[in-house]
N, C-alpha and C positions, 0 to 999 in steps of 0.2 A: 218272564214265564207267567202263564196264566195262574191267577190266584185261586186255583181250585181247592187248595188245601183245607180251607174251612169246611167245605162240603163233606168231606169224608172224615169227619170227626177230628180233624187236625192231626191225627196220629200219623198220617202218611208222611208228615215231615220227619218223623222218627227214622224213616228209612234212610234219609239223606244225612241226618244229623245225629244218629245214634252214637257215633264215636266222638262227636264234638260237644254234645250237651254235657254240662257238668253241674250236678246238684249236690256234690259232696266234697268239695275242696276243703271246706271248714267242717268241723265236727257238728253233727246234728244230734239234738238231745233225744229224739224219739226213734222208734224202730218198729217196722212191720215185719213180722216173721210169718212165713207161709210154708205149709206143707203141701206139696203138689204131687198128685197121683196121676200117672199116665196109664191109659187103657188102650191096648192095641199097638199097632206099629205106625211110626210117623211116616208121612209121605216122603218119597225118595228125594224130593227137591227141598226138604227142610233145611233152612240155614240156621235157625235157632228159635228159641222161645224165651220171651223176656217178661218180667214182672213190670206192670205199669200201674201208676197211681194218679188219680185226678182229684185235686181239691174241689173242683166244680165239675158237674156233669150235665151237659157236655162242656168241655173247657172252652174258654174264650180266646186263649192265646197259648202258643207252644211252650212258653216259659212257665206255664202253670203245671205242666206234666212232669212227672218223675218216672224214670225208667231204670231198671237194674242195669249196671254197667256191662254185665256179661250174660251170655245165654245160659239157660239152665241145661244141664246134661239131659238128653232125651233118650239115652240108652239104659235108663234105670226106671224101675216101677214107681219108686217114691223118692222125691228130692226135697230137701229143706233149703229154703232160700230166705233172704231178708234184704230189706232196704232201709237205710237211715233217712229220717224225715224230720223236719221241724215240727214243733208242737202245733197243733191246730186240728181243724175238721177236714176230713177227706170223704168225698161223696162216692167214690168208686175205686175199685182195684180189680185187676184182672190179669190175664195172660194174652200176649200178642205173638202171633206166629209170623215168621219171616220166611219167604221163599228165596231160593237161589236164582230162580228163573224169571219171576214176575214182580212187578211193583206191588207192594203190599197195600191193603186197604181195609176198610171197616169189616169186610167179610172174614178177615183173618183173626178176629177175636176168638180165642179158644174157650175162655171161661170168664164170666163176669157175674158174680152172684147178684140176684135181684130179689126184692121183696115182692111176693106175689100179690099182696094186698094193696100196696101202693104203686106197683109198677116202676119203682125206682131202684137203682143199685143199692146194695147194702154197704153203707159207709162205716167209718170209724173215727174216733177222736184220740189224739195223743196229747197228753198233758203231764205236768209234774206228778200228778196223782196216778196216772196210768201211762207211763212212758213207753210201754211195749204192748202191742196188740198182736194176737195170733189169728190166722185165718187158714182155712183149708180150701184148696182149689183142685178141681179134677179136669183132666184132659181126656176126652174121648176122641181118639184120632179119626174114627169113622166120620166125625163131624166135618173134617177137612176133605173128605172124599168128594171129588167133583168129576163124576164119571159119566156125565151127560152134557149136552151142549144146546144152547138156544142161539139161533141165528135169525137176524131180521133186519128191517130197515125202518128208521124214523124218517118220515116225510114232513118237511117244513114248508109252510106257506106263509107269505108275508115276510116282514123284516124283523130280525132279531132286535130286541131292545138295546139301545146304545149302552146301557149300564150292565149288560150281561157279563157275569163273571164265570158261571158254570152252567153247563147243560149236561145232564148225565142220565143214563138208562140204568135202572136197578131192578133186580129180581128178588122176590121174597118167598119164604116158606116158613110159617104161615103168613097170611095177610096181616100187615101191621095195623094196629088200632090206636096207638098213642105215639107221641113224639119219640119216646124212648124206644118203642118197637121199631121205628124206622131206622134206628141206629143199630139195634142188636139182632134183628131178624134178617138182616141183609145177607143174601147168599151170593150175589155177584153184582158188580157195578162197572160201567164203562164211562169214563170221564174224558174221553178223547174227542168229544164233539167239537168241531171247529165253528166259531161264530160266523154266520152268514151262509152256511151250506144249505142246499135244498134237500139233500138226502144224506143220511148217515147210516152206514152198514155196521152192525154190531155183532159181536160174538161173545156170549156169556157162558163160561164153564160153570155148571151148577151140579148139585147132587141129584142123582136119580130120585124119582118119587114125584110128589106133588109140588108144583110151583103155583102158588095161589095168586100172585100179584106181580105184574110188570108195569113199571111206570117211568115217566120222564120227569125229571126235576129241573128246576131253574133256581139259581141263586144270583141276586144282584151284587154288584161290586161293593166292597167295603161293608159287607153285611155279616152279622153273626149267623151261626149255623141254624138257629131256630127260625130264621126268616126264609128258609128254603120253601119253595112252592111246588106242588104237584101240578104240572101243566097239561099232562095227557096220560092216559092209561091204555094198556092193551085190552081191547074189548073182544068179547066172544063173537067170532064170525057168525055163529048161528043165532045169537041173541045180542045185538049191539048195545042193548041197554045194560048189560052186565059185564063186569071185568072178566077177561079171559083167564082160564086156568089150564095148566098143562100137567099131564101125567107122563113122566119120562121113564123108560126102562134104562138099565145100565148100558152104557156105550151108545145110547140113542142120541141122534141129533135132530132137533125140531127146527125146521127152517121156515122161511116165509112168514115170520112174525112181523106184521106191519103195524106201526103206531103213527098217528097223525097229529101234527101240531100246527094249528092255525094261529099265528101270533096276533091276528086282528080279532080273534073271537075266543079269548081265553078267559075262563072263570076259574082262577087258580084255587086249589085247596091247600091250606096250611096244615102241615102234620099236627100242630098243636090243637087243631080244631077237630081232628078225627076222633070219633067216639063220643063227642060231647052231645 
């Protein structure tokens, strides 16, 4: 199977392995306690909501991630949950939404607190002096509303690099400016691009409103997430020097979004360089 898992924050593996991963067979000395507040009504296709913790952000391997073994009840306004963890430093915690109907991806993060000054997730440390840490998370179900659709085609010229692992199309609102933004501002992603194709037709369910940025990403084989490269952007048809923006009404479908990738003439952008 294509090793696309690294590209979408490695969490996608949790969909397949959520019942198999085991981080708690032996007693853990530390504990993260979380109060979760739900606002609004969950989508009808909601399978569950899980607490996730990452010692490193983004993680480098699936076994670095911790996930609560059971879904939080979503029919209550406020829920208390906790997860046992070893002592140590943790760079991120948040909530992950699972759908009954679709494969989950990075766009399904419900809440992950960030420091506005540093642009990094708000972490925590567990130690013998502080074995328990408490956090508050909030779920606004309207955030998961995807009541509009983007359809288009990526046109490829030239040959895919032999070391291609992932090619993906992603939509953002607002436009990301840092590596972290590329992970958390994501509104939709299509990772089904087959190596060697000349055209790829994509459909991205997105929230209505402003979509500030649509881009094509490439990740080489055996590479960590931070080595993703932006290889093409959707450009404004009326001003090809500027990235294209869309303003979508509820239930609207925007079609004929064309993006062009010429493998022989690529000057990639690394997300880590954006905003520098």
